[in-house]
C-alpha positions as CSV (number, residue, x, y, z in Angstrom):
1,M,167.6,33.0,138.4
2,N,165.2,31.5,135.9
3,A,162.9,33.2,133.5
4,K,159.9,32.6,135.7
5,Q,161.5,34.2,138.7
6,I,162.5,37.2,136.6
7,S,159.0,37.6,135.2
8,L,157.6,37.5,138.7
9,I,160.0,40.1,140.0
10,F,159.3,42.3,136.9
11,A,155.5,41.9,137.5
12,L,155.8,43.0,141.1
13,V,158.2,45.9,140.6
14,M,156.8,47.5,137.4
15,P,153.4,48.7,138.9
16,V,155.3,50.5,141.6
17,A,157.8,52.1,139.2
18,L,155.0,53.2,136.8
19,T,152.7,54.6,139.5
20,T,151.9,58.3,139.0
21,Y,150.9,60.4,141.8
22,A,147.5,62.1,141.6
23,Q,147.6,65.9,141.4
24,D,145.0,67.9,143.1
25,G,145.8,71.1,141.1
26,S,148.5,73.6,140.3
27,T,149.3,77.3,140.8
28,S,151.7,79.8,139.3
29,A,153.3,83.2,140.0
30,N,155.1,85.8,137.9
31,M,158.6,86.8,138.7
32,H,159.8,90.3,137.6
33,V,163.5,90.3,136.6
34,T,165.5,93.6,136.4
35,L,169.0,94.8,135.6
36,E,170.2,98.4,135.9
37,V,173.2,99.3,133.9
38,L,174.9,102.3,135.3
39,K,176.8,104.9,133.3
40,S,180.6,104.5,133.7
41,C,183.8,105.6,132.1
42,A,187.4,104.8,132.3
43,V,190.4,106.8,131.0
44,S,194.1,106.0,130.5
45,A,196.9,107.9,128.6
46,E,200.3,107.4,127.2
47,D,203.0,109.7,128.4
48,M,203.8,112.8,126.3
49,N,207.5,113.4,125.5
50,F,208.8,116.5,123.8
51,G,212.2,114.9,123.5
52,E,215.7,116.4,123.9
53,H,216.4,119.9,122.6
54,A,219.2,122.4,122.9
55,S,218.4,125.8,124.5
56,S,219.2,127.4,121.2
57,E,216.2,125.6,119.6
58,T,214.1,128.3,118.0
59,A,211.4,126.2,116.4
60,E,208.1,125.4,117.9
61,L,208.2,122.0,119.7
62,T,205.4,119.5,119.4
63,A,204.5,116.1,120.9
64,D,201.4,114.0,121.2
65,S,199.8,111.4,123.4
66,T,197.0,108.9,122.9
67,V,194.2,109.0,125.5
68,T,191.9,106.0,125.7
69,V,188.4,106.5,127.0
70,T,185.8,103.7,127.5
71,C,182.3,104.8,128.4
72,T,179.0,103.0,128.6
73,S,177.3,103.0,125.2
74,G,175.3,106.1,124.7
75,T,177.0,108.0,127.5
76,E,177.8,111.6,126.6
77,Y,181.1,112.8,128.1
78,K,183.8,115.5,128.0
79,L,187.5,115.4,128.6
80,N,189.5,118.1,130.3
81,A,193.1,118.4,131.5
82,T,194.8,120.1,134.5
83,S,198.5,120.7,135.0
84,T,199.9,120.0,138.4
85,N,202.4,122.8,138.0
86,G,200.4,125.3,135.9
87,G,197.0,125.8,137.4
88,A,193.6,125.8,135.8
89,D,194.3,127.0,132.3
90,A,198.1,126.9,132.1
91,F,200.5,124.0,131.6
92,T,204.0,124.2,132.9
93,L,207.0,121.9,132.7
94,V,209.2,122.4,135.8
95,S,212.9,121.7,136.7
96,G,213.9,123.1,140.1
97,N,212.9,126.8,140.1
98,S,212.8,127.0,136.2
99,S,209.8,126.4,134.0
100,V,208.7,126.1,130.4
101,A,205.1,126.8,129.4
102,Y,203.2,124.5,127.0
103,N,199.7,124.0,125.8
104,L,197.5,120.9,125.0
105,Y,195.2,120.8,122.0
106,A,192.5,118.4,120.7
107,D,193.5,118.9,117.0
108,D,196.7,118.6,115.0
109,A,196.3,122.2,113.8
110,K,196.5,123.2,117.4
111,T,193.5,125.5,117.4
112,Q,191.3,123.8,120.0
113,Q,193.0,124.1,123.3
114,V,192.2,121.7,126.1
115,T,192.3,122.9,129.7
116,S,190.4,122.3,132.9
117,T,187.8,124.9,131.8
118,T,187.9,124.2,128.1
119,P,187.3,120.5,127.7
120,I,186.9,118.4,124.6
121,E,183.1,118.1,124.4
122,N,180.2,116.4,122.6
123,M,181.6,112.9,122.7
124,T,179.5,109.8,123.2
125,G,180.6,106.4,124.5
126,T,180.3,103.3,122.4
127,G,181.1,100.7,125.1
128,N,184.4,100.2,123.3
129,E,187.7,102.0,123.7
130,Q,187.8,105.4,121.9
131,E,191.2,106.9,121.2
132,I,191.7,110.6,121.4
133,T,195.0,112.2,120.4
134,L,196.2,115.2,122.5
135,Y,198.8,117.4,120.9
136,G,201.3,119.4,122.9
137,K,203.0,122.6,121.8
138,I,205.9,124.6,123.3
139,A,206.2,128.1,121.7
140,S,209.2,128.8,119.5
141,G,212.1,130.3,121.5
142,A,210.7,129.1,124.8
143,L,214.0,127.3,125.7
144,A,216.3,130.3,125.2
145,Q,216.2,131.6,128.8
146,V,216.0,128.3,130.8
147,P,218.9,126.3,132.2
148,A,219.6,122.7,131.1
149,G,217.7,120.0,132.9
150,T,214.8,117.6,132.7
151,Y,211.5,119.5,132.9
152,E,208.4,117.6,134.0
153,D,204.7,118.0,134.7
154,D,201.9,115.7,135.7
155,V,198.6,116.3,133.9
156,T,195.3,115.1,135.4
157,L,192.9,114.0,132.6
158,Q,189.3,114.0,133.8
159,V,186.3,112.5,132.0
160,T,183.0,114.0,133.1
161,Y,179.8,112.1,132.2
């Protein structure tokens, strides 16, 4: 192809390529966009283990567990605990027909008991994990009258928001 032919093709094609279409007008609309973030919480816990002790143990026995709660930022919540073996406000470790009573507390001094009717209250979610330590206590001398064995309980931790 020579320069004259290329110029001719260019002259014929360019007007078509550069043609703009006439617009008769335009219109617009508004679109409303929404998102609803619902309150939610999740809870998990480490197991609590009082360890191994002789029945002659006379001291108070203690243990603790870390509970992790994640709630939507700004969500107020409370945490309560219910023993499978003990009922509403009692916690009981069971082995066969024998049992050992224990309590759960929200503080290391063991003054703020946590039960199904006495929750840890006035907590507010941050959207991040929040760790709460639960403290367990078996009264001194509680092992004296129970047979040897492995004593167990399952505790339901409930977050209400």
